[in-house]
C-alpha positions as protocol buffer text, in pm:
chain_id: "A"
residue {
  index: 1
  type: MET
  ca { x: 12852 y: 11476 z: 9258 }
}
residue {
  index: 2
  type: PRO
  ca { x: 12489 y: 11484 z: 9136 }
}
residue {
  index: 3
  type: ASP
  ca { x: 12436 y: 11533 z: 8763 }
}
residue {
  index: 4
  type: ALA
  ca { x: 12311 y: 11892 z: 8719 }
}
residue {
  index: 5
  type: PHE
  ca { x: 12119 y: 11829 z: 8397 }
}
residue {
  index: 6
  type: SER
  ca { x: 11933 y: 11520 z: 8520 }
}
residue {
  index: 7
  type: ILE
  ca { x: 11807 y: 11643 z: 8857 }
}
residue {
  index: 8
  type: ALA
  ca { x: 11740 y: 12003 z: 8762 }
}
residue {
  index: 9
  type: ARG
  ca { x: 11526 y: 11907 z: 8464 }
}
residue {
  index: 10
  type: ARG
  ca { x: 11365 y: 11599 z: 8613 }
}
residue {
  index: 11
  type: PHE
  ca { x: 11204 y: 11796 z: 8897 }
}
residue {
  index: 12
  type: ARG
  ca { x: 11168 y: 12142 z: 8741 }
}
residue {
  index: 13
  type: GLY
  ca { x: 11461 y: 12290 z: 8924 }
}
residue {
  index: 14
  type: PHE
  ca { x: 11384 y: 12138 z: 9263 }
}
residue {
  index: 15
  type: LEU
  ca { x: 11627 y: 11910 z: 9446 }
}
residue {
  index: 16
  type: PRO
  ca { x: 11435 y: 11632 z: 9625 }
}
residue {
  index: 17
  type: VAL
  ca { x: 11586 y: 11563 z: 9968 }
}
residue {
  index: 18
  type: ILE
  ca { x: 11437 y: 11282 z: 10173 }
}
residue {
  index: 19
  type: VAL
  ca { x: 11385 y: 11388 z: 10535 }
}
residue {
  index: 20
  type: ASP
  ca { x: 11267 y: 11201 z: 10842 }
}
residue {
  index: 21
  type: VAL
  ca { x: 11229 y: 11332 z: 11195 }
}
residue {
  index: 22
  type: GLU
  ca { x: 11173 y: 11152 z: 11525 }
}
residue {
  index: 23
  type: THR
  ca { x: 10995 y: 11360 z: 11785 }
}
residue {
  index: 24
  type: GLY
  ca { x: 10848 y: 11376 z: 12132 }
}
residue {
  index: 25
  type: GLY
  ca { x: 10491 y: 11392 z: 12004 }
}
residue {
  index: 26
  type: PHE
  ca { x: 10269 y: 11511 z: 11721 }
}
residue {
  index: 27
  type: ASN
  ca { x: 10254 y: 11887 z: 11787 }
}
residue {
  index: 28
  type: CYS
  ca { x: 10539 y: 12057 z: 11601 }
}
residue {
  index: 29
  type: LYS
  ca { x: 10504 y: 12377 z: 11807 }
}
residue {
  index: 30
  type: THR
  ca { x: 10526 y: 12219 z: 12151 }
}
residue {
  index: 31
  type: ASP
  ca { x: 10689 y: 11876 z: 12112 }
}
residue {
  index: 32
  type: ALA
  ca { x: 11061 y: 11810 z: 12089 }
}
residue {
  index: 33
  type: LEU
  ca { x: 11252 y: 11741 z: 11771 }
}
residue {
  index: 34
  type: LEU
  ca { x: 11488 y: 11460 z: 11877 }
}
residue {
  index: 35
  type: ASP
  ca { x: 11639 y: 11304 z: 11564 }
}
residue {
  index: 36
  type: ILE
  ca { x: 11666 y: 11425 z: 11204 }
}
residue {
  index: 37
  type: ALA
  ca { x: 11811 y: 11270 z: 10889 }
}
residue {
  index: 38
  type: ALA
  ca { x: 11838 y: 11390 z: 10529 }
}
residue {
  index: 39
  type: VAL
  ca { x: 11917 y: 11165 z: 10234 }
}
residue {
  index: 40
  type: PHE
  ca { x: 12031 y: 11286 z: 9892 }
}
residue {
  index: 41
  type: LEU
  ca { x: 11967 y: 11125 z: 9554 }
}
residue {
  index: 42
  type: ASP
  ca { x: 12236 y: 10975 z: 9333 }
}
residue {
  index: 43
  type: PRO
  ca { x: 12137 y: 11022 z: 8965 }
}
residue {
  index: 44
  type: GLN
  ca { x: 12252 y: 10763 z: 8713 }
}
residue {
  index: 45
  type: GLU
  ca { x: 12351 y: 10817 z: 8351 }
}
residue {
  index: 46
  type: ASP
  ca { x: 12032 y: 10653 z: 8225 }
}
residue {
  index: 47
  type: GLY
  ca { x: 11813 y: 10904 z: 8413 }
}
residue {
  index: 48
  type: THR
  ca { x: 11726 y: 10675 z: 8703 }
}
residue {
  index: 49
  type: PHE
  ca { x: 11806 y: 10742 z: 9068 }
}
residue {
  index: 50
  type: LEU
  ca { x: 11964 y: 10557 z: 9358 }
}
residue {
  index: 51
  type: ARG
  ca { x: 11988 y: 10648 z: 9724 }
}
residue {
  index: 52
  type: GLY
  ca { x: 12288 y: 10869 z: 9796 }
}
residue {
  index: 53
  type: GLU
  ca { x: 12454 y: 11020 z: 10104 }
}
residue {
  index: 54
  type: THR
  ca { x: 12283 y: 11036 z: 10444 }
}
residue {
  index: 55
  type: VAL
  ca { x: 12328 y: 11320 z: 10695 }
}
residue {
  index: 56
  type: ARG
  ca { x: 12187 y: 11253 z: 11042 }
}
residue {
  index: 57
  type: TYR
  ca { x: 12194 y: 11426 z: 11383 }
}
residue {
  index: 58
  type: HIS
  ca { x: 12055 y: 11349 z: 11728 }
}
residue {
  index: 59
  type: VAL
  ca { x: 11896 y: 11666 z: 11865 }
}
residue {
  index: 60
  type: LYS
  ca { x: 11870 y: 11804 z: 12217 }
}
residue {
  index: 61
  type: PRO
  ca { x: 11512 y: 11896 z: 12318 }
}
residue {
  index: 62
  type: PHE
  ca { x: 11454 y: 12270 z: 12308 }
}
residue {
  index: 63
  type: GLU
  ca { x: 11389 y: 12439 z: 12640 }
}
residue {
  index: 64
  type: GLY
  ca { x: 11038 y: 12363 z: 12766 }
}
residue {
  index: 65
  type: ALA
  ca { x: 10974 y: 12099 z: 12500 }
}
residue {
  index: 66
  type: ASN
  ca { x: 10703 y: 11843 z: 12560 }
}
residue {
  index: 67
  type: MET
  ca { x: 10801 y: 11476 z: 12534 }
}
residue {
  index: 68
  type: ASP
  ca { x: 10514 y: 11229 z: 12538 }
}
residue {
  index: 69
  type: PRO
  ca { x: 10617 y: 10894 z: 12696 }
}
residue {
  index: 70
  type: ALA
  ca { x: 10406 y: 10711 z: 12436 }
}
residue {
  index: 71
  type: SER
  ca { x: 10602 y: 10870 z: 12151 }
}
residue {
  index: 72
  type: LEU
  ca { x: 10935 y: 10796 z: 12319 }
}
residue {
  index: 73
  type: ALA
  ca { x: 10829 y: 10434 z: 12362 }
}
residue {
  index: 74
  type: VAL
  ca { x: 10770 y: 10407 z: 11987 }
}
residue {
  index: 75
  type: ASN
  ca { x: 11099 y: 10561 z: 11872 }
}
residue {
  index: 76
  type: GLY
  ca { x: 11303 y: 10422 z: 12162 }
}
residue {
  index: 77
  type: ILE
  ca { x: 11477 y: 10753 z: 12229 }
}
residue {
  index: 78
  type: ASP
  ca { x: 11601 y: 10843 z: 12576 }
}
residue {
  index: 79
  type: PRO
  ca { x: 11653 y: 11219 z: 12533 }
}
residue {
  index: 80
  type: HIS
  ca { x: 11865 y: 11246 z: 12848 }
}
residue {
  index: 81
  type: HIS
  ca { x: 12087 y: 10941 z: 12806 }
}
residue {
  index: 82
  type: PRO
  ca { x: 12445 y: 11045 z: 12895 }
}
residue {
  index: 83
  type: LEU
  ca { x: 12591 y: 10867 z: 12590 }
}
residue {
  index: 84
  type: ARG
  ca { x: 12346 y: 11014 z: 12340 }
}
residue {
  index: 85
  type: PRO
  ca { x: 12552 y: 11234 z: 12101 }
}
residue {
  index: 86
  type: ALA
  ca { x: 12291 y: 11508 z: 12068 }
}
residue {
  index: 87
  type: ILE
  ca { x: 12353 y: 11865 z: 11956 }
}
residue {
  index: 88
  type: ASP
  ca { x: 12143 y: 12181 z: 11983 }
}
residue {
  index: 89
  type: GLU
  ca { x: 11848 y: 12211 z: 11745 }
}
residue {
  index: 90
  type: ARG
  ca { x: 11988 y: 12519 z: 11569 }
}
residue {
  index: 91
  type: ASP
  ca { x: 12326 y: 12355 z: 11521 }
}
residue {
  index: 92
  type: ALA
  ca { x: 12168 y: 12040 z: 11375 }
}
residue {
  index: 93
  type: LEU
  ca { x: 11959 y: 12238 z: 11128 }
}
residue {
  index: 94
  type: GLN
  ca { x: 12247 y: 12459 z: 11021 }
}
residue {
  index: 95
  type: ARG
  ca { x: 12468 y: 12156 z: 10954 }
}
residue {
  index: 96
  type: ILE
  ca { x: 12201 y: 11987 z: 10745 }
}
residue {
  index: 97
  type: PHE
  ca { x: 12110 y: 12306 z: 10561 }
}
residue {
  index: 98
  type: ARG
  ca { x: 12475 y: 12367 z: 10477 }
}
residue {
  index: 99
  type: GLU
  ca { x: 12492 y: 12029 z: 10303 }
}
residue {
  index: 100
  type: VAL
  ca { x: 12158 y: 12083 z: 10131 }
}
residue {
  index: 101
  type: ARG
  ca { x: 12264 y: 12422 z: 9994 }
}
residue {
  index: 102
  type: ARG
  ca { x: 12589 y: 12269 z: 9867 }
}
residue {
  index: 103
  type: VAL
  ca { x: 12408 y: 11995 z: 9676 }
}
residue {
  index: 104
  type: VAL
  ca { x: 12149 y: 12242 z: 9543 }
}
residue {
  index: 105
  type: ARG
  ca { x: 12433 y: 12447 z: 9393 }
}
residue {
  index: 106
  type: GLU
  ca { x: 12622 y: 12147 z: 9258 }
}
residue {
  index: 107
  type: SER
  ca { x: 12303 y: 12009 z: 9101 }
}
residue {
  index: 108
  type: GLY
  ca { x: 12214 y: 12330 z: 8925 }
}
residue {
  index: 109
  type: CYS
  ca { x: 11882 y: 12338 z: 9109 }
}
residue {
  index: 110
  type: THR
  ca { x: 11699 y: 12639 z: 9249 }
}
residue {
  index: 111
  type: ARG
  ca { x: 11577 y: 12502 z: 9581 }
}
residue {
  index: 112
  type: ALA
  ca { x: 11536 y: 12185 z: 9784 }
}
residue {
  index: 113
  type: ILE
  ca { x: 11199 y: 12017 z: 9824 }
}
residue {
  index: 114
  type: LEU
  ca { x: 11128 y: 11783 z: 10114 }
}
residue {
  index: 115
  type: VAL
  ca { x: 11039 y: 11421 z: 10039 }
}
residue {
  index: 116
  type: GLY
  ca { x: 10881 y: 11236 z: 10331 }
}
residue {
  index: 117
  type: HIS
  ca { x: 10638 y: 10962 z: 10422 }
}
residue {
  index: 118
  type: ASN
  ca { x: 10342 y: 11167 z: 10540 }
}
residue {
  index: 119
  type: ALA
  ca { x: 10556 y: 11464 z: 10448 }
}
residue {
  index: 120
  type: SER
  ca { x: 10342 y: 11729 z: 10618 }
}
residue {
  index: 121
  type: PHE
  ca { x: 10452 y: 11588 z: 10955 }
}
residue {
  index: 122
  type: ASP
  ca { x: 10825 y: 11618 z: 10878 }
}
residue {
  index: 123
  type: LEU
  ca { x: 10790 y: 11954 z: 10706 }
}
residue {
  index: 124
  type: GLY
  ca { x: 10584 y: 12089 z: 10995 }
}
residue {
  index: 125
  type: PHE
  ca { x: 10851 y: 11996 z: 11250 }
}
residue {
  index: 126
  type: LEU
  ca { x: 11126 y: 12128 z: 11023 }
}
residue {
  index: 127
  type: ASN
  ca { x: 10955 y: 12464 z: 10976 }
}
residue {
  index: 128
  type: ALA
  ca { x: 10875 y: 12495 z: 11347 }
}
residue {
  index: 129
  type: ALA
  ca { x: 11239 y: 12428 z: 11437 }
}
residue {
  index: 130
  type: VAL
  ca { x: 11354 y: 12685 z: 11180 }
}
residue {
  index: 131
  type: LEU
  ca { x: 11124 y: 12943 z: 11339 }
}
residue {
  index: 132
  type: ARG
  ca { x: 11240 y: 12861 z: 11694 }
}
residue {
  index: 133
  type: SER
  ca { x: 11605 y: 12878 z: 11587 }
}
residue {
  index: 134
  type: ASP
  ca { x: 11557 y: 13207 z: 11400 }
}
residue {
  index: 135
  type: ILE
  ca { x: 11727 y: 13064 z: 11090 }
}
residue {
  index: 136
  type: LYS
  ca { x: 11691 y: 13299 z: 10794 }
}
residue {
  index: 137
  type: ARG
  ca { x: 11826 y: 13081 z: 10513 }
}
residue {
  index: 138
  type: ASN
  ca { x: 11611 y: 12770 z: 10483 }
}
residue {
  index: 139
  type: PRO
  ca { x: 11692 y: 12590 z: 10156 }
}
residue {
  index: 140
  type: PHE
  ca { x: 11366 y: 12392 z: 10159 }
}
residue {
  index: 141
  type: HIS
  ca { x: 11044 y: 12508 z: 9998 }
}
residue {
  index: 142
  type: PRO
  ca { x: 10827 y: 12621 z: 10292 }
}
residue {
  index: 143
  type: PHE
  ca { x: 10506 y: 12437 z: 10198 }
}
residue {
  index: 144
  type: SER
  ca { x: 10552 y: 12217 z: 9889 }
}
residue {
  index: 145
  type: SER
  ca { x: 10668 y: 11856 z: 9931 }
}
residue {
  index: 146
  type: PHE
  ca { x: 10667 y: 11510 z: 9774 }
}
residue {
  index: 147
  type: ASP
  ca { x: 10465 y: 11274 z: 9995 }
}
residue {
  index: 148
  type: THR
  ca { x: 10565 y: 10910 z: 9951 }
}
residue {
  index: 149
  type: ALA
  ca { x: 10249 y: 10790 z: 10128 }
}
residue {
  index: 150
  type: THR
  ca { x: 10053 y: 10932 z: 9836 }
}
residue {
  index: 151
  type: LEU
  ca { x: 10303 y: 10807 z: 9578 }
}
residue {
  index: 152
  type: CYS
  ca { x: 10301 y: 10458 z: 9732 }
}
residue {
  index: 153
  type: GLY
  ca { x: 9923 y: 10451 z: 9716 }
}
residue {
  index: 154
  type: VAL
  ca { x: 9939 y: 10528 z: 9344 }
}
residue {
  index: 155
  type: ALA
  ca { x: 10229 y: 10298 z: 9260 }
}
residue {
  index: 156
  type: TYR
  ca { x: 10173 y: 9999 z: 9491 }
}
residue {
  index: 157
  type: GLY
  ca { x: 9824 y: 10033 z: 9636 }
}
residue {
  index: 158
  type: GLN
  ca { x: 9978 y: 10066 z: 9983 }
}
residue {
  index: 159
  type: THR
  ca { x: 10018 y: 10373 z: 10204 }
}
residue {
  index: 160
  type: VAL
  ca { x: 10177 y: 10219 z: 10516 }
}
residue {
  index: 161
  type: LEU
  ca { x: 10555 y: 10240 z: 10469 }
}
residue {
  index: 162
  type: ALA
  ca { x: 10634 y: 9882 z: 10574 }
}
residue {
  index: 163
  type: ARG
  ca { x: 10369 y: 9741 z: 10341 }
}
residue {
  index: 164
  type: ALA
  ca { x: 10481 y: 9962 z: 10055 }
}
residue {
  index: 165
  type: VAL
  ca { x: 10839 y: 9844 z: 10102 }
}
residue {
  index: 166
  type: ALA
  ca { x: 10722 y: 9483 z: 10076 }
}
residue {
  index: 167
  type: ALA
  ca { x: 10508 y: 9561 z: 9771 }
}
residue {
  index: 168
  type: ALA
  ca { x: 10812 y: 9718 z: 9603 }
}
residue {
  index: 169
  type: GLY
  ca { x: 11012 y: 9400 z: 9660 }
}
residue {
  index: 170
  type: LEU
  ca { x: 11243 y: 9565 z: 9913 }
}
residue {
  index: 171
  type: THR
  ca { x: 11334 y: 9444 z: 10263 }
}
residue {
  index: 172
  type: TRP
  ca { x: 11181 y: 9604 z: 10574 }
}
residue {
  index: 173
  type: ASP
  ca { x: 11381 y: 9581 z: 10899 }
}
residue {
  index: 174
  type: GLU
  ca { x: 11138 y: 9629 z: 11187 }
}
residue {
  index: 175
  type: SER
  ca { x: 11422 y: 9642 z: 11442 }
}
residue {
  index: 176
  type: SER
  ca { x: 11568 y: 9949 z: 11269 }
}
residue {
  index: 177
  type: ALA
  ca { x: 11239 y: 10132 z: 11213 }
}
residue {
  index: 178
  type: HIS
  ca { x: 11168 y: 10464 z: 11390 }
}
residue {
  index: 179
  type: SER
  ca { x: 11529 y: 10570 z: 11358 }
}
residue {
  index: 180
  type: ALA
  ca { x: 11544 y: 10889 z: 11150 }
}
residue {
  index: 181
  type: ALA
  ca { x: 11836 y: 10755 z: 10946 }
}
residue {
  index: 182
  type: TYR
  ca { x: 11673 y: 10420 z: 10866 }
}
residue {
  index: 183
  type: ASP
  ca { x: 11329 y: 10564 z: 10793 }
}
residue {
  index: 184
  type: ALA
  ca { x: 11477 y: 10834 z: 10567 }
}
residue {
  index: 185
  type: GLU
  ca { x: 11692 y: 10581 z: 10381 }
}
residue {
  index: 186
  type: ILE
  ca { x: 11411 y: 10331 z: 10319 }
}
residue {
  index: 187
  type: THR
  ca { x: 11185 y: 10619 z: 10214 }
}
residue {
  index: 188
  type: ALA
  ca { x: 11458 y: 10727 z: 9972 }
}
residue {
  index: 189
  type: ASP
  ca { x: 11470 y: 10374 z: 9829 }
}
residue {
  index: 190
  type: ILE
  ca { x: 11093 y: 10379 z: 9780 }
}
residue {
  index: 191
  type: PHE
  ca { x: 11100 y: 10725 z: 9621 }
}
residue {
  index: 192
  type: CYS
  ca { x: 11375 y: 10617 z: 9380 }
}
residue {
  index: 193
  type: ASP
  ca { x: 11184 y: 10302 z: 9288 }
}
residue {
  index: 194
  type: ILE
  ca { x: 10868 y: 10497 z: 9207 }
}
residue {
  index: 195
  type: VAL
  ca { x: 11050 y: 10769 z: 9013 }
}
residue {
  index: 196
  type: ASN
  ca { x: 11238 y: 10505 z: 8815 }
}
residue {
  index: 197
  type: ARG
  ca { x: 10916 y: 10316 z: 8733 }
}
residue {
  index: 198
  type: PHE
  ca { x: 10764 y: 10639 z: 8601 }
}
residue {
  index: 199
  type: GLN
  ca { x: 11072 y: 10734 z: 8398 }
}
residue {
  index: 200
  type: PRO
  ca { x: 10924 y: 10608 z: 8067 }
}
residue {
  index: 201
  type: ILE
  ca { x: 10618 y: 10828 z: 8120 }
}
residue {
  index: 202
  type: PHE
  ca { x: 10838 y: 11128 z: 8195 }
}
residue {
  index: 203
  type: ASN
  ca { x: 11043 y: 11063 z: 7882 }
}
residue {
  index: 204
  type: SER
  ca { x: 10730 y: 11042 z: 7670 }
}
residue {
  index: 205
  type: ILE
  ca { x: 10587 y: 11380 z: 7775 }
}
residue {
  index: 206
  type: ARG
  ca { x: 10895 y: 11598 z: 7812 }
}
residue {
  index: 207
  type: VAL
  ca { x: 10821 y: 11939 z: 7665 }
}
residue {
  index: 208
  type: PRO
  ca { x: 11058 y: 12075 z: 7400 }
}
residue {
  index: 209
  type: GLU
  ca { x: 11076 y: 12430 z: 7540 }
}
residue {
  index: 210
  type: ILE
  ca { x: 11401 y: 12369 z: 7730 }
}
residue {
  index: 211
  type: GLN
  ca { x: 11515 y: 12733 z: 7710 }
}
residue {
  index: 212
  type: ASP
  ca { x: 11233 y: 12852 z: 7940 }
}
residue {
  index: 213
  type: THR
  ca { x: 11340 y: 12599 z: 8205 }
}
residue {
  index: 214
  type: GLU
  ca { x: 11705 y: 12701 z: 8172 }
}
residue {
  index: 215
  type: ASP
  ca { x: 11611 y: 13067 z: 8225 }
}
residue {
  index: 216
  type: GLU
  ca { x: 11410 y: 12974 z: 8537 }
}
residue {
  index: 217
  type: LEU
  ca { x: 11700 y: 12777 z: 8680 }
}
residue {
  index: 218
  type: GLU
  ca { x: 11949 y: 13058 z: 8623 }
}
residue {
  index: 219
  type: GLU
  ca { x: 11719 y: 13307 z: 8797 }
}
residue {
  index: 220
  type: GLY
  ca { x: 11655 y: 13070 z: 9087 }
}
residue {
  index: 221
  type: LEU
  ca { x: 12024 y: 13002 z: 9150 }
}
residue {
  index: 222
  type: GLU
  ca { x: 12069 y: 13367 z: 9243 }
}
residue {
  index: 223
  type: GLU
  ca { x: 11828 y: 13315 z: 9536 }
}
residue {
  index: 224
  type: VAL
  ca { x: 11997 y: 13007 z: 9692 }
}
């Protein structure tokens, strides 16, 4: 179980959840969501983070969804393959959101915040799917996110995920890339590495007014 004190205070009450989506194109309103994965953080006693549990679902294209052959060639998805274990978009989101809400509560956080490489893309598809599915309880912040492309540029001088992974001293598996699970997990590894490298800076500037943060967290928990 995540450590409530560490995560809640490290990210001002937000629970970072690494998300990756594979899609049928670049337009979140018209193109299919085909694969989605969410990865949780595993806080350590020393205040650092490791990659935690992964939740991943193959998704059936919504009715009338566009699927660009060029995009399918990149991610290697055959949306209509008879052995593809895909579920409806609404079902996939509800299953992931259920796990996210559970970890938000267990962590003592107020809300989840999406972490992604070029996060606006993933958040855009997530929000569009939420709207299509008429889901009322979305645990993610609707517009804020942590973008690892930006963080990688600051930390490593690289913005392309594969190059950032190499710069961080991690291993990139090209044969596994463009799977939502793999991309989310390697993005989680990168995010943890950057957060851990910046831990001394965080420790040096932590403000002493802890009571204000505790009050904010208690108020926010009532909304989750």
